[in-house]
Structures are given as C-alpha cells and as structure tokens.
C-alpha positions as CSV (number, residue, x, y, z in Angstrom):
1,X,58.0,8.2,-157.7
2,X,57.4,11.4,-159.8
3,X,58.6,9.5,-162.8
4,X,56.1,6.7,-162.3
5,X,53.3,9.2,-161.9
6,X,54.4,10.9,-165.1
7,X,54.4,7.6,-166.9
8,X,50.9,6.7,-165.5
9,X,49.6,10.1,-166.5
10,X,51.1,10.2,-170.0
11,X,51.2,6.5,-171.1
12,X,48.2,5.3,-169.0
13,X,50.0,2.2,-167.9
14,X,52.4,0.8,-165.3
15,X,53.8,-2.8,-164.9
16,X,52.7,-4.9,-162.0
17,X,55.9,-4.3,-160.1
18,X,55.7,-0.6,-160.7
19,X,52.1,-0.5,-159.3
20,X,53.1,-2.5,-156.2
21,X,56.1,-0.2,-155.6
22,X,54.0,2.9,-156.2
23,X,51.3,1.8,-153.8
24,X,53.9,1.1,-151.1
25,X,55.6,4.5,-151.3
26,X,52.8,7.0,-151.6
27,X,53.2,10.2,-149.6
28,X,50.4,12.7,-148.9
29,X,52.0,15.1,-151.3
30,X,52.1,12.5,-154.1
31,X,48.5,11.4,-153.4
32,X,47.3,15.0,-154.0
33,X,49.3,15.1,-157.3
34,X,47.8,11.8,-158.2
35,X,44.2,13.1,-157.6
36,X,45.0,16.2,-159.5
37,X,46.3,14.3,-162.6
38,X,43.3,12.0,-162.5
39,X,40.9,15.0,-162.4
40,X,42.6,16.6,-165.3
41,X,42.3,13.4,-167.4
42,X,38.6,12.9,-166.7
43,X,38.0,16.5,-167.8
44,X,39.7,15.8,-171.1
45,X,37.1,13.1,-171.8
46,X,34.0,14.3,-170.0
47,X,34.5,17.9,-169.0
48,X,33.0,18.9,-165.7
49,X,29.9,16.7,-166.2
50,X,28.9,14.3,-163.4
51,X,26.3,11.9,-164.8
52,X,23.3,10.8,-162.6
53,X,21.7,7.3,-162.7
54,X,18.4,6.7,-160.9
55,X,19.0,3.5,-158.9
56,X,16.1,1.1,-158.3
57,X,17.0,-1.7,-155.9
58,X,14.1,-4.0,-156.7
59,X,14.9,-7.2,-154.7
60,X,17.0,-8.1,-151.7
61,X,16.8,-11.9,-152.2
62,X,20.1,-13.5,-153.3
63,X,21.0,-17.1,-154.0
64,X,24.7,-16.5,-153.5
65,X,26.5,-16.6,-150.1
66,X,29.4,-14.1,-150.6
67,X,31.2,-13.7,-147.2
68,X,31.1,-9.9,-147.2
69,X,27.6,-9.1,-148.3
70,X,24.6,-8.4,-146.1
71,X,22.2,-9.9,-148.7
72,X,24.0,-13.3,-148.6
73,X,21.5,-16.2,-148.5
74,X,22.8,-17.4,-145.1
75,X,21.9,-14.1,-143.4
76,X,18.7,-15.2,-141.8
77,X,18.2,-11.9,-140.1
78,X,18.0,-10.0,-143.3
79,X,14.6,-8.5,-144.2
80,X,13.7,-9.6,-147.7
81,X,11.5,-7.8,-150.3
82,X,10.6,-7.9,-153.9
83,X,9.1,-5.0,-155.9
84,X,6.4,-5.8,-158.3
85,X,6.6,-4.8,-162.0
86,X,4.3,-1.9,-161.4
87,X,6.3,-0.7,-158.4
88,X,9.5,-0.7,-160.4
89,X,7.8,1.2,-163.2
90,X,6.4,3.8,-160.8
91,X,9.9,4.4,-159.3
92,X,11.2,5.0,-162.9
93,X,8.3,7.2,-163.8
94,X,8.9,9.4,-160.7
95,X,12.6,9.6,-161.6
96,X,11.7,10.5,-165.2
97,X,9.5,13.4,-163.9
98,X,12.5,14.6,-161.9
99,X,14.6,14.7,-165.1
100,X,16.5,11.4,-164.9
101,X,17.2,9.8,-168.3
102,X,19.3,6.9,-167.0
103,X,18.2,4.2,-164.7
104,X,19.9,1.3,-162.9
105,X,17.8,-1.8,-162.1
106,X,19.7,-3.7,-159.4
107,X,19.0,-6.7,-157.2
108,X,20.6,-9.7,-155.5
109,X,20.8,-12.8,-157.7
110,X,17.1,-13.5,-157.5
111,X,15.8,-16.1,-160.0
112,X,12.3,-15.1,-159.2
113,X,12.8,-12.4,-161.8
114,X,13.0,-14.6,-164.9
115,X,14.1,-13.6,-168.4
116,X,10.4,-13.1,-169.2
117,X,9.7,-11.0,-166.2
118,X,12.6,-8.6,-166.6
119,X,12.2,-8.4,-170.3
120,X,8.6,-7.2,-169.7
121,X,9.8,-4.6,-167.1
122,X,12.4,-3.2,-169.4
123,X,10.1,-2.9,-172.4
124,X,7.4,-1.2,-170.4
125,X,10.0,1.1,-168.8
126,X,11.3,2.2,-172.2
127,X,7.8,2.9,-173.4
128,X,6.8,4.9,-170.3
129,X,10.2,6.7,-170.1
130,X,11.3,7.4,-173.7
131,X,14.9,8.1,-174.7
132,X,16.3,6.7,-171.5
133,X,19.3,4.4,-170.9
134,X,18.7,1.3,-168.8
135,X,21.4,-0.5,-166.9
136,X,20.8,-4.0,-165.4
137,X,22.7,-5.4,-162.5
138,X,21.4,-8.8,-161.5
139,X,24.5,-11.0,-161.4
140,X,25.5,-14.1,-163.3
141,X,23.0,-15.3,-165.8
142,X,23.1,-17.3,-169.1
143,X,24.2,-16.0,-172.4
144,X,20.6,-16.4,-173.6
145,X,19.3,-14.2,-170.8
146,X,21.9,-11.5,-171.6
147,X,21.0,-11.5,-175.3
148,X,17.3,-11.4,-174.6
149,X,17.6,-8.4,-172.3
150,X,19.9,-6.6,-174.7
151,X,17.4,-7.1,-177.5
152,X,14.6,-5.9,-175.1
153,X,16.4,-2.6,-174.7
154,X,19.0,-2.9,-171.9
155,X,21.9,-0.7,-172.7
156,X,24.4,-1.5,-170.0
157,X,25.2,-4.3,-167.6
158,X,27.0,-4.0,-164.3
159,X,28.9,-7.1,-163.0
160,X,31.7,-6.2,-160.7
161,X,34.5,-8.7,-160.9
162,X,35.1,-8.0,-157.2
163,X,38.8,-9.1,-157.4
164,X,41.0,-10.2,-160.3
165,X,42.9,-12.6,-158.0
166,X,41.5,-16.1,-158.5
167,X,42.6,-17.2,-155.0
168,X,41.1,-14.2,-153.3
169,X,37.9,-14.4,-155.3
170,X,37.4,-18.1,-154.4
171,X,38.1,-17.5,-150.7
172,X,35.3,-14.9,-150.6
173,X,32.7,-16.5,-152.9
174,X,31.8,-20.1,-151.8
175,X,30.1,-22.1,-154.5
176,X,31.0,-19.5,-157.2
177,X,33.4,-19.8,-160.1
178,X,36.0,-17.2,-160.9
179,X,36.1,-18.5,-164.5
180,X,32.3,-18.1,-164.8
181,X,32.5,-14.6,-163.5
182,X,35.1,-13.7,-166.1
183,X,33.2,-15.6,-168.9
184,X,30.1,-13.6,-168.1
185,X,32.0,-10.3,-168.5
186,X,33.4,-11.4,-171.8
187,X,29.9,-12.6,-173.0
188,X,28.4,-9.2,-172.1
189,X,31.1,-7.5,-174.1
190,X,30.6,-9.7,-177.1
191,X,26.8,-9.1,-177.1
192,X,27.4,-5.3,-177.3
193,X,26.5,-4.0,-173.8
194,X,28.3,-1.1,-172.3
195,X,29.9,-3.2,-169.6
196,X,30.7,-2.4,-166.0
197,X,33.3,-4.2,-163.8
198,X,35.0,-3.1,-160.6
199,X,36.3,-4.2,-157.2
200,X,36.3,-3.5,-153.5
201,X,39.2,-1.9,-151.6
202,X,40.2,-3.2,-148.2
203,X,39.0,-6.8,-148.5
204,X,40.5,-9.2,-145.9
205,X,43.7,-10.6,-147.2
206,X,43.9,-8.1,-150.1
207,X,47.5,-6.9,-150.8
208,X,49.1,-4.3,-153.1
209,X,49.7,-7.1,-155.6
210,X,46.0,-8.0,-155.6
211,X,45.2,-4.4,-156.4
212,X,47.8,-4.3,-159.1
213,X,46.1,-7.4,-160.6
214,X,42.8,-5.4,-160.6
215,X,44.3,-2.4,-162.3
216,X,46.0,-4.6,-165.0
217,X,42.7,-6.6,-165.6
218,X,40.8,-3.4,-166.0
219,X,43.4,-2.0,-168.4
220,X,43.3,-5.1,-170.5
221,X,39.5,-5.6,-170.5
222,X,38.7,-1.9,-170.8
223,X,35.1,-1.8,-169.5
224,X,33.0,1.2,-170.2
225,X,32.1,1.5,-166.5
226,X,34.3,0.8,-163.5
227,X,32.9,0.8,-159.9
228,X,35.3,1.0,-157.0
229,X,34.3,1.2,-153.4
230,X,35.5,0.5,-149.9
231,X,34.7,-2.9,-148.3
232,X,32.4,-2.1,-145.3
233,X,31.9,-5.1,-142.9
234,X,28.3,-6.1,-142.1
235,X,27.6,-7.4,-138.6
236,X,25.6,-10.5,-140.0
237,X,28.4,-11.9,-142.1
238,X,31.5,-14.0,-141.4
239,X,33.7,-10.9,-142.0
240,X,32.0,-8.8,-139.4
241,X,35.2,-8.4,-137.4
242,X,37.3,-7.4,-140.4
243,X,38.9,-3.9,-140.5
244,X,37.3,-2.8,-143.7
245,X,38.5,-0.4,-146.4
246,X,39.2,3.3,-146.1
247,X,38.2,6.3,-148.1
248,X,41.8,7.3,-148.6
249,X,42.9,3.9,-150.0
250,X,39.8,3.9,-152.2
251,X,40.6,7.4,-153.6
252,X,44.0,6.2,-154.6
253,X,42.5,3.3,-156.5
254,X,39.9,5.5,-158.2
255,X,42.6,7.9,-159.3
256,X,45.0,5.2,-160.5
257,X,42.1,3.5,-162.4
258,X,41.1,6.8,-164.0
259,X,44.7,7.1,-165.3
260,X,44.9,3.5,-166.4
261,X,41.5,3.6,-168.2
262,X,41.0,7.3,-168.9
263,X,37.7,7.1,-170.7
264,X,35.8,5.0,-168.1
265,X,32.6,6.0,-166.5
266,X,33.3,5.8,-162.7
267,X,30.8,6.2,-159.9
268,X,31.4,8.1,-156.7
269,X,29.7,5.4,-154.6
270,X,27.3,5.7,-151.7
271,X,29.7,3.6,-149.7
272,X,32.2,6.5,-149.9
273,X,29.6,8.9,-148.5
274,X,28.8,6.4,-145.8
275,X,32.3,6.3,-144.5
276,X,32.9,10.1,-145.0
277,X,30.2,12.8,-145.3
278,X,32.4,14.3,-148.1
279,X,33.4,10.9,-149.5
280,X,31.5,11.3,-152.8
281,X,32.9,14.7,-153.4
282,X,36.4,13.5,-152.8
283,X,35.9,10.7,-155.2
284,X,34.7,13.1,-157.9
285,X,37.8,15.2,-157.3
286,X,39.9,12.1,-157.6
287,X,38.5,11.1,-161.0
288,X,34.9,9.7,-160.5
289,X,32.2,11.1,-162.8
290,X,28.9,9.3,-161.9
291,X,26.5,9.4,-159.0
292,X,23.6,7.0,-158.4
293,X,20.9,8.5,-156.2
294,X,18.3,6.0,-154.9
295,X,14.8,6.0,-156.3
296,X,13.5,2.9,-154.5
297,X,10.5,3.3,-152.2
298,X,11.5,4.7,-148.8
299,X,9.9,1.9,-146.9
300,X,12.1,-0.8,-148.3
301,X,15.5,1.0,-148.7
302,X,17.0,-0.1,-145.4
303,X,16.3,-3.8,-146.4
304,X,18.8,-3.5,-149.3
305,X,21.7,-3.7,-146.8
306,X,24.8,-4.8,-148.6
307,X,26.5,-3.0,-145.6
308,X,25.1,-1.1,-142.7
309,X,24.7,2.6,-141.8
310,X,24.0,3.4,-145.5
311,X,23.3,7.0,-146.2
312,X,20.3,8.7,-147.9
313,X,17.8,6.0,-146.6
314,X,15.2,8.6,-145.7
315,X,15.6,11.1,-148.5
316,X,12.8,11.7,-151.0
317,X,14.1,11.4,-154.6
318,X,13.5,15.2,-155.2
319,X,15.5,16.1,-152.1
320,X,18.2,13.7,-153.0
321,X,18.6,15.2,-156.5
322,X,18.8,18.8,-155.2
323,X,21.2,17.8,-152.4
324,X,23.6,16.0,-154.8
325,X,23.3,18.9,-157.4
326,X,24.4,21.4,-154.7
327,X,27.2,19.2,-153.5
328,X,28.5,18.6,-157.0
329,X,28.3,22.3,-157.9
330,X,30.2,23.3,-154.8
331,X,32.9,20.8,-155.9
332,X,33.2,22.7,-159.2
333,X,31.3,20.2,-161.4
334,X,27.9,20.0,-163.0
335,X,25.2,17.4,-162.6
336,X,24.0,15.9,-166.0
337,X,20.7,14.0,-165.9
338,X,21.0,12.8,-169.5
339,X,21.7,9.3,-170.7
340,X,25.4,9.8,-169.8
341,X,26.7,7.2,-172.3
342,X,30.4,6.3,-172.5
343,X,32.3,8.8,-174.7
344,X,33.1,6.2,-177.3
345,X,29.5,4.8,-177.5
346,X,27.2,5.2,-180.5
347,X,23.6,4.0,-180.6
348,X,24.4,2.9,-184.1
349,X,26.8,0.4,-182.6
350,X,24.0,-1.2,-180.6
351,X,21.8,-1.3,-183.7
352,X,24.5,-3.2,-185.5
353,X,24.9,-5.7,-182.7
354,X,21.2,-6.4,-182.6
355,X,21.1,-6.9,-186.3
C-alpha cells in the first residue's frame, strides 16, 4: 500500500486495478498519509491560498429529471423561482463591494434564460464589476451557445460529468445522453474555457471500479476545475431511501484526485459542510482549494434545493465571508478573493481563442 501511495504522489497516476485495490485496502493511518500528501501537492501549485467564488443560484427550474436531484422536473413539490437580470447584477454588485472578484452563475437547465438573455447579463456584470472572472454552470447547451457566452466574457464553465461510467450515468439520468455530456465537455475545452468536471461519491450502485473510472477520466481529460461532493438523498426523489455518500469517502476521492490531477482547482463543497460542521475544512486539508459562498438573495436560497438541510441558508453575504475567512485561517490557509485562475491559465490564451 505504501508503494502505491508513493507512486500516486510521485508519478501522479495509478492503473485501474491499482486504484480499485487501493480503495479496498485503505486503513485510517494510510488515509491520513494520503491527505497529507495531497495537501503537500496542492501547496506546491497554489501555496496556502483558498480561492473564493461568489455563487449566484439564479433559477431553480430544470428541464432534466435526474433521479438524485431535488430540482428535477418531476418534483412537483419544489418551489421554483427565477431571478431577473437586475437581481442577478445586484447580487454580483454586493459581492464585488465585499471584495469578490470571481462569480459563479448557476441554475438548473432552464431554457427561459436564452443565449441572448445570459449574454446580456454577463456583459453587464463585467461592466459593473471590472476585472472579475465569471463562471457559468447552466448544463448542456449547443456549441453556438457556448461560443457566444465565451465571446461575451465568460471565463469558466462548470459541467460535472457526474460519473464516468456509461451504465451508471444512464441509470441515473433518464432521457439524457452520456455521449452528449462528454461531447459538451470536449466542446467547452476546444472553445477555450477553463473547464470544470466532477462527480458524486456514494451514488446508489457506485463501486470502487466506477470511482477508478472517474479518476482515470479526470486524469486523461485534465480539467482546470474538479468538483467532488457526497451524494445526499432528497426526500422528493426516487433515491430518497438510498444511503448516501459519506464525508470520509469523499475526502479519499478529493485527495486521490489532487494527486492524479495536481494542478486542478477543487472546491470544498457546501455538501461537505452539510454532512459535517467541519467538512469544508477537512476537504481543504485533503487537497481542496476553493470555496463558494452563496450570494443569492436570502428569501430564495432554500428553494435551490439540490439536497436538503443545506447550510448557510440564512447567512448574510458579509457574515458568510467573515465566517469562512476565520475557518480557513484556523485551518492554516488564507482566503484569496481575487480571480483565482488555474495556475496554467493566461488571459492571453483566451484572447487567442477569441481571435
């Protein structure tokens, strides 16, 4: 086992069989060594900085029917909302005043927000909040849509692959295409975005081999951003009786991913903090280096319920910022409110893609 950990730390790779064996034979002592190695590697690339992204969840409508998600279209009990353009811009402006220079605009797959609408929002946000990075996360769209938003100023795009196993993906996403998901990621990469992929840990039917597939996909695709969080069952979905993922299993995957893709930007997710009050801090100690405090209006936050019992639903943005800064400082790291680009990114690269 020590030899496999050494190989993972030094060569940043394992075979599928080695990953499966490693996951099946982890001891508490070896997990601690894994977390320590992952923390050392992230410091080599990003020091002690933890980058903040102001998260604006602007619509809870979704056309998809994913079995695990509280926003699925078949959840008739879900409270739906849509923020107006001005409401979105006001959220960003408040975040900008608090020092944020990176924003994430996220929603369900809501076609109400057309290419024209989102393009207008992004352009106005960039004018109102100069020198900021904008990340978009609105699901599967056309190549034309992706290109238009890139040219409008969007810097990054988050589209978690959810699982690299075709069979598992199709069992959880009725009416969706595994091939289309992967095609979207490749198109985003080709356009020039800083691309985000990622997966959930603890999905029903997920095995160590499935997790090995995820790690190998991420190693090969090499996205700039990788989001990994625990599956948390929602009471209004078909998977409400499922066991769900654990913080411990998720920490293992965060650490292994950090060692497989050492230069990635990786969030300590709110889901980790929901399962464990110290979950985000543990994720940072295991190799994560991004946090995404919520800037959405307080009155609508609970309606964006991917899962239930989500933390920070009643925190004002200023309080959320100071709380996270304190927690991160106690963990031995430093909050960075700048753009927080990938260490290999150059703005000249984006200019070249646009030309």
